[in-house]
N, C-alpha and C positions, 0 to 999 in steps of 0.2 A: 561602425556598421554593423547591421543587423542581422544573425543567423542566419541560414536560410536553410534548411532539413536536406539531405545528401540522401537522404535512406531514400529506394527506388522502390522495395520492393513492399507487400501488405501489409501490417502488421497485424496483430489480434487487437490493437487497442488500434485509430489512429486517426488521429489533429489533425483542419486539418480548418487556417483561418478562424482560427480556439477565441474570439476576445472576452472578457467581462469588463463591467465597470459597476463600481455603487458608488451611490450622491455623487458622477461625474471622475469620481478617482478611477481614472482605468487600468483591473488587475493583471492583464489579461492580455496581451496587441496584439492581435492576427497572429496565435502557435501554431506550429503545426509540428508535429511528430512519427512516429509507431512504434510502437510496443513488437516484437517477435516475438511468438509463440516456440513458451518452451524457455528461455533466455532471462537473462538478471538484467533489468535497465535501472540506469541513475537518474534520479534527477536533484540537480545543485542549485545552487544559488544564497545570498548573502539573505538575512529577515527583510519582509515585507518585496521578494521578487516573483511572487504570486503563484509558488509553485503547492501552495495549500489549497490556495483556488482554485485549481489546475485540478488536480485532482477533486477536491467539489463537484468543476464541474465535469463532469470521465464518469463521478457515479452520481450522478441524477439530482447530487442536491440541492442545485437551480440551475435555470434556466439560462440558457447562454444570449448575450444579445445577437452572435452571428455568428458564423462557422456550423462546424459537423463534427461531430464525434461519431466513429464505428466501433462496434464492434462487433467479431466476425463479421466481418462485412454489412452487417444490421445495420439504419440508421441511428443510437439510441441517446440524442440529444436532444427532445421530446419527452422519455419517459421515466420517471419517477424511479429513485434506491431499490424497492422489492418489487419493480420490472424483473430492474440491471440485474437486482444481488438472483435473479430467480434463474436466468439466465447463464451466471458464470462468475460473475468480479462481485467481490467484497475490497473494501478498506480500513482498517484500522484508523487511529486519532494520535498525535500527539500525547494525549492525557486521552490515560484508562477508560476503555468504556466496556466494567466489565458488572455483576451484578451484589454490590459489598456486604447483600444481610443472606446470600445465599453457598454454601461451599463449592469448593470448583467442579466436583463432578456435577453438578446442579445446572452448575455457568453452561457448563459445557452440552445435560440435556436440555439444555433453551435455546440452543444452538442447533440443530439436526438442519440439515439440513434443505432452505429453505422453495428446490424444487420441485421436492417431490412433497411436502404439509401440506393440508387440508385441513379446514374446519375441526371435523372431529379430529385428526390425529391430535391438537394441541391441547386436548380432555383427555388423553388416552391415554393410558401406562406405557412407558415405554419397553421395547426389546430389551431380550438378555443382552444380543447384540448388541444396544445400540450405547445400551450403558461400557459391553467393558469396551467397542471402540473408541469408549468418549476414553478413559481409563487406558486404554495403548496410544490414545495423544497427549494426556499427563504425563505418563510416562518418557515420552518419542522429547519434552518440552521440557522435563526433568522436575518435577511434580505432581511425579506421583508417590510420594509423601503422605505430600500432604494437599492429600486429595480429597479429605472430609475436612480442613481447617477450615475456616468460614474466609469468606477473599480478603474479603475486608482487611481482613487481619496478617495478612501478604505483606512479603514490600514492593514496592513503587514498579520495582526493576520483576519479578513473581510476580505479579498482577497482567507486568505486557505479559511474561510469557503463555499467560492462566488465557491472555483476550488473543493472541496466536492461535494458540489449540483450540479456542472456541471458532477461528477463523477457517482451520485446518478441516473443525466438525462440520462445516458448513458443502465442507467441497468442491472450492472454488475454482478455477482453472486457472484464474487468471486475482493474484491481490496487491490488490496497490497497499505501503504499508508506511505510512509518515511517520519519518522519525525512527525506529525504531527502538536504537541504540541510547536516544536523548533519557537520561537521568536511571541508568541501568548501572550498578559498580563495575568499574572497568575489569573485576576479574568474572564478569557472569557476562563481557563482550565476546568473545572468542565462541564459548559455546552458543550465544544465540545464535552468532553465525552461522557455523559452524550447522547449526538444526536446517537457517534459511539458506541454505545453499544443498542440504538434505531431502528438502521437501521442495528444494526444484526441479533435481538429478531425480530421486528416487519418486516422488509421485507427483512427478509431469508438472508444478504448477508453474506458470508463470509467473513470473515477477518483479514490479516496478515501485521500486526502491527512493520516499523523498530522505536523501540525511546532510547531516552539516557534521559529518565524523568524517572526515577528508579518505584521514588509514581510513573506517568501514568502506566505504562508496568505491574507492580503488580498488582496495581487495576482493569484493564482491558484486561488484556490478563490469558488462563485456563490454557495454557504450551507456555513453553516459548522458545526457542534455545539460545545460547552463542556460538557467532566465534573472535576466537582471531588467532592474522596473516593466517589470510586466514579461520584457522581448526574448522571444531566445538568443540569447547570443555569443553560444557556439556549442555544439556536438561533437561528439568520436568518440576514438577506444579512449580507456582512462590515460595511456599517454601521450594522446594528444590533448586532453582536459589537463595535464597538471601542468604540461610547456607551451599552454596562451597565455598569451600577453595580455585577453582580454579578460582572461578568468580570474587572473593571477590581482587585473588589478583594480576588480568588483570586489572581492575579494580583499584585501589590499588598503581599498581607494575610500575608505571613511565608509563602509557601505555595509559591512558588516554587523 
């Protein structure tokens, strides 16, 4: 039986009936979920369950076949990525998207807030306080000592931390993180988790996180949605999800 969302309060992100197909293949089928403001919400599911497609639908990378996505109560399903970014919603990717020929500070400077960006500002010198903010955020993610290194020379894990800092430079209200710990050295994961929590608690950024590492997501998220075969399979607290037989079967039944 497919789960029905039990959320009763409006979320910062609200999805209702979200459906997306590619060449006849149903990637998302009638998905309904809410991401409450100021919280950390998780999204899990076996490979191919439709998690990344749902993220792409929410942030405007492709049009929906049917359904609704609202952000701060406003319908955004017809908007494109830059318009949604200017409203305060950004995402990161499984594979990092950085400017590999630039140093870390330069990467940060090209990530100045889209909501305040004008055509003239794109070609003007950055104010000293902007550079200072960039360096503060690099320190926040643990990259201050490497701030002048070419970003392409960083380890994959460090590049993910840089991408996280670049997203923070945009001052998002909500950040969608696609497998933030994937490919990161296990010794760095706890530090990343701590920074995600601090971004949420100290900066007030709402987080919506896709994660395959069950230890990470169970310890990070307050509420978790599980997809399987493009449908919402289950939702609830980490304890509820951890003990849900449908979730266990989805991961251990040969689909993971």
